[in-house]
MARRO-482058 format. One line per 10 residues: their letters; for each residue x, y, z of N, C-alpha, C, O. Coordinates in pm, whole numbers. Layout:
A = X Y Z X Y Z X Y Z X Y Z; ...;
***
This chain:
MKTTPDACPR = 91 -114 -1 7 4 2 89 127 -3 184 142 74; 59 211 -87 140 336 -104 64 447 -18 -59 448 -3; 148 534 35 95 641 102 141 776 28 243 778 -41; 64 880 45 93 1015 -12 203 1062 67 222 1019 181; 286 1159 8 397 1224 84 352 1285 221 426 1289 319; 226 1331 219 177 1403 336 113 1312 443 67 1358 548; 111 1179 412 44 1089 502 107 1090 642 34 1085 740; 237 1096 653 315 1101 776 410 1217 766 528 1195 739; 364 1350 788 447 1465 754 566 1455 858 673 1502 819; 561 1401 983 674 1396 1066 751 1262 1060 844 1234 1136;
GPEAFIIGAM = 705 1183 965 774 1047 953 711 941 1019 630 969 1107; 737 813 988 669 699 1047 706 691 1206 628 638 1286; 817 741 1242 861 741 1388 753 810 1471 719 765 1581; 698 924 1416 603 1004 1495 478 928 1512 417 940 1619; 432 848 1413 314 767 1411 333 642 1520 241 599 1591; 454 596 1519 481 482 1610 471 533 1753 399 475 1835; 545 644 1786 553 704 1911 422 748 1956 395 739 2076; 331 796 1867 202 835 1891 109 718 1929 7 741 1994; 137 606 1896 66 477 1926 103 420 2065 34 335 2120; 212 471 2117 261 425 2255 181 481 2367 114 583 2349;
DPVRIQRIRQ = 185 420 2480 119 473 2602 176 606 2647 291 613 2688; 90 719 2638 159 838 2672 221 852 2809 312 933 2827; 175 775 2908 238 774 3043 377 716 3029 474 769 3083; 386 605 2953 527 544 2939 616 630 2854 738 628 2870; 557 708 2762 649 802 2683 703 907 2767 819 947 2752; 613 961 2865 645 1067 2950 749 1018 3056 843 1092 3087; 733 896 3110 833 846 3206 975 833 3138 1080 873 3190; 964 773 3017 1110 755 2952 1167 894 2920 1286 917 2938; 1078 992 2869 1132 1127 2839 1184 1187 2971 1299 1231 2970; 1118 1192 3073 1164 1248 3190 1306 1187 3235 1401 1256 3269;
ALEALTSPGV = 1305 1054 3232 1428 988 3278 1549 1036 3181 1658 1063 3230; 1526 1045 3048 1621 1082 2950 1666 1222 2972 1785 1252 2965; 1570 1310 3001 1607 1449 3018 1683 1463 3149 1771 1550 3151; 1664 1396 3250 1736 1404 3372 1887 1357 3344 1981 1416 3397; 1906 1249 3259 2041 1198 3229 2115 1298 3143 2238 1308 3155; 2047 1374 3054 2121 1457 2954 2120 1602 3010 2163 1691 2936; 2076 1631 3129 2075 1766 3184 2198 1793 3269 2236 1699 3339; 2263 1901 3273 2376 1919 3368 2320 1955 3503 2213 2014 3516; 2403 1914 3608 2371 1954 3733 2264 1872 3803 2211 1916 3905; 2229 1750 3750 2136 1656 3821 2202 1581 3925 2314 1534 3899;
GKEALLESLK = 2148 1562 4040 2217 1496 4149 2233 1346 4123 2168 1290 4035; 2321 1284 4200 2350 1131 4183 2229 1059 4207 2208 963 4132; 2142 1088 4300 2019 1005 4329 1923 1003 4196 1871 903 4147; 1914 1133 4151 1819 1144 4036 1879 1068 3915 1805 1002 3842; 2009 1076 3895 2073 991 3790 2052 839 3807 2023 771 3709; 2067 785 3926 2048 659 3949 1907 615 3926 1881 511 3866; 1815 698 3977 1674 667 3957 1638 660 3810 1566 571 3766; 1692 758 3733 1665 758 3578 1718 632 3518 1650 569 3437; 1837 594 3555 1898 469 3493 1813 339 3526 1801 248 3444; 1753 336 3658 1671 232 3696 1543 227 3606 1503 122 3555;
VLDGEVSQPN = 1485 348 3589 1361 354 3506 1389 307 3365 1313 226 3311; 1496 357 3304 1531 317 3166 1579 174 3159 1544 106 3062; 1650 127 3247 1689 -26 3250 1561 -106 3258 1549 -212 3196; 1460 -54 3339 1335 -134 3357 1256 -141 3230 1179 -234 3206; 1275 -46 3153 1194 -34 3023 1240 -130 2925 1161 -168 2838; 1363 -174 2930 1410 -268 2832 1465 -398 2903 1552 -466 2848; 1412 -429 3024 1461 -540 3103 1407 -674 3047 1462 -779 3081; 1295 -673 2957 1251 -793 2904 1295 -800 2760 1306 -695 2696; 1320 -916 2705 1365 -944 2567 1274 -860 2471 1328 -796 2381; 1146 -858 2485 1051 -788 2409 991 -681 2482 893 -701 2554;
SGLPGDLDHY = 1052 -554 2467 1023 -443 2550 880 -383 2504 814 -315 2582; 840 -409 2382 720 -349 2337 744 -205 2274 653 -143 2219; 865 -160 2284 913 -34 2235 940 -36 2089 976 -141 2036; 923 79 2016 961 81 1874 1112 34 1869 1185 60 1964; 1157 -34 1762 1275 -90 1747 1394 0 1762 1494 -40 1822; 1388 120 1711 1504 216 1723 1515 267 1874 1626 282 1925; 1397 292 1943 1403 343 2067 1453 231 2158 1531 258 2250; 1409 101 2134 1462 -6 2221 1608 -13 2202 1679 -29 2302; 1662 -1 2082 1795 -28 2040 1883 94 2120 1987 68 2182; 1833 214 2110 1903 319 2185 1907 304 2330 2009 337 2391;
LRRRSYEKAL = 1801 256 2394 1798 239 2532 1890 126 2576 1964 140 2673; 1884 8 2499 1970 -108 2534 2108 -67 2523 2185 -118 2604; 2153 15 2439 2290 51 2411 2338 167 2488 2455 206 2483; 2241 223 2564 2260 354 2648 2291 462 2566 2376 543 2602; 2234 475 2461 2244 601 2360 2140 686 2406 2042 699 2333; 2147 751 2523 2035 829 2576 2008 959 2494 1893 998 2474; 2112 1021 2449 2083 1148 2371 2015 1108 2242 1924 1179 2199; 2050 1008 2182 1979 962 2061 1842 920 2085 1754 943 2001; 1819 858 2199 1677 807 2240 1585 929 2256 1468 928 2218; 1646 1037 2317 1571 1158 2349 1537 1230 2210 1424 1274 2187;
VYLNGGAPGA = 1631 1239 2130 1611 1299 1996 1501 1225 1922 1414 1285 1860; 1507 1090 1929 1408 1005 1859 1269 1030 1923 1172 1046 1848; 1254 1034 2058 1136 1072 2113 1077 1197 2088 956 1214 2097; 1159 1287 2054 1122 1419 2027 1101 1445 1861 1093 1558 1815; 1094 1335 1787 1064 1336 1651 1179 1370 1553 1158 1390 1433; 1308 1376 1613 1415 1397 1530 1475 1273 1468 1425 1162 1487; 1578 1292 1395 1657 1182 1337 1800 1175 1395 1889 1251 1358; 1817 1081 1486 1959 1073 1547 2058 1037 1441 2024 969 1344; 2183 1081 1458 2287 1043 1377 2329 901 1383 2308 834 1484; 2389 852 1274 2441 702 1278 2546 689 1385 2625 781 1405;
GTCGRGA = 2549 587 1449 2655 558 1547 2761 466 1501 2783 453 1380; 2828 403 1590 2938 320 1560 2907 165 1545 2993 83 1513; 2775 136 1573 2736 -14 1584 2718 -66 1437 2713 -187 1414; 2709 24 1342 2695 -20 1199 2547 -42 1170 2521 -92 1061; 2453 -14 1246 2311 -41 1235 2251 68 1145 2167 39 1060; 2295 198 1166 2239 303 1082 2313 336 968 2282 437 904; 2410 261 932 2496 294 815 2420 263 682 2474 283 574;
***
């Protein structure tokens, strides 16, 4: 099935993220923002790591493939870019090349 160019103006990732539980998205986003913000205390960092590790603790996390990949590999800045509808740059794992 073909789609028109305007069918997903923000790309398929926006559709996939939009289909996720908004509470789960917010929990992940808050944890990622805490990890990528300067001046966050040690306890907040540890709690954020626990939240994110918990999201991918099962083999099938139920997350979109790219987001699951970024969280499992602890590419937190890329995960945040992805959640915000951006296109993270290719890394060193060879997956995005």
